[in-house]
C-alpha positions in Angstrom: -18.1 -11.4 -19.6 -16.1 -10.9 -22.8 -14.5 -7.4 -23.2 -12.7 -6.4 -26.4 -10.0 -3.6 -26.6 -9.3 -2.1 -30.0 -6.6 0.2 -31.1 -8.4 2.8 -32.9 -5.2 4.7 -34.4 -1.6 5.2 -33.9 1.3 2.8 -33.4 1.1 -0.4 -31.5 1.1 -0.1 -27.7 1.6 -2.1 -24.6 -1.1 -2.8 -22.1 -1.4 -5.2 -19.1 -2.2 -8.8 -19.7 -4.3 -8.8 -16.6 -5.3 -5.2 -15.9 -6.3 -4.0 -12.4 -10.2 -4.0 -12.2 -12.5 -2.5 -9.6 -16.2 -2.6 -9.3 -17.8 0.8 -8.5 -21.2 2.0 -8.0 -22.9 4.7 -10.1 -21.8 7.2 -7.4 -18.2 6.1 -7.8 -18.0 4.1 -4.5 -15.5 1.2 -4.6 -17.5 -2.1 -4.1 -14.9 -4.6 -4.8 -11.2 -4.7 -6.0 -9.8 -7.3 -8.3 -8.1 -10.1 -6.5 -5.1 -10.2 -8.8 -3.6 -8.4 -11.8 -0.8 -9.1 -14.1 1.0 -6.1 -15.4 3.0 -8.2 -17.8 2.7 -6.2 -21.1 1.0 -7.5 -24.2 1.1 -5.8 -27.5 -2.1 -4.2 -28.8 -1.9 -3.8 -32.5 -5.6 -4.5 -33.4 -8.1 -6.1 -31.2 -7.4 -8.0 -27.9 -10.1 -10.1 -26.1 -10.3 -10.3 -22.3 -12.4 -12.3 -20.0 -14.0 -10.5 -16.9 -14.9 -12.8 -14.1 -16.6 -12.2 -10.9 -17.8 -14.5 -8.1 -19.1 -14.0 -4.5 -20.4 -16.2 -1.7 -23.9 -17.4 -2.4 -25.2 -15.7 0.7 -23.6 -12.3 -0.1 -26.0 -9.5 -0.8 -25.2 -6.9 -3.5 -26.1 -3.2 -3.6 -29.2 -2.6 -5.9 -27.6 0.0 -8.1 -25.9 -0.5 -11.4 -22.3 -1.6 -11.3 -19.4 -0.3 -13.4 -16.0 -1.7 -13.9 -13.0 0.6 -13.6 -10.2 -0.9 -15.6 -6.6 0.2 -15.5 -4.8 -1.2 -18.6 -1.8 1.2 -18.1 -0.9 4.3 -16.1 -2.5 6.6 -18.5 -5.2 4.2 -19.8 -7.9 3.8 -17.2 -11.6 3.4 -18.4 -14.9 2.9 -16.7 -17.5 0.9 -18.4 -21.1 0.0 -17.4 -21.8 -3.7 -16.7 -25.4 -3.6 -17.5 -27.1 -6.8 -16.0 -23.7 -8.6 -15.6 -23.5 -9.8 -12.0 -21.4 -12.3 -10.0 -21.5 -16.0 -10.1 -22.6 -17.7 -6.8 -19.8 -19.9 -5.5 -20.2 -21.6 -2.1 -17.3 -20.6 0.2 -16.0 -17.8 -2.1 -14.5 -14.8 -0.4 -15.1 -12.9 -3.6 -13.0 -12.9 -6.7 -12.9 -10.2 -9.5 -10.4 -10.6 -12.3 -9.8 -9.7 -15.9 -7.3 -11.4 -18.1 -6.3 -11.4 -21.9 -7.6 -14.5 -23.7 -4.3 -15.2 -25.5 -1.4 -12.7 -25.6 
């Protein structure tokens, strides 16, 4: 899933190249934490594109409620966004992986 982050106003700022991402339920219960994050800062001076990826074992069942992604770009920049019908890819042997990384810093 492509996610775009835009600096609406103000000076350039630094955000994580690979922010911490957690899947949460509508009630706020944590369903899965990201497998890795990369806090290396990248400069946000316009728009940055990120790729959000999620895979699970093919036999893993998922809760029926909608999913949300809690994304921590920086200490004071955490956002929760609905994922709509975005679900995981089925990967045989997967132990579950969730990640988000910038396309090109």
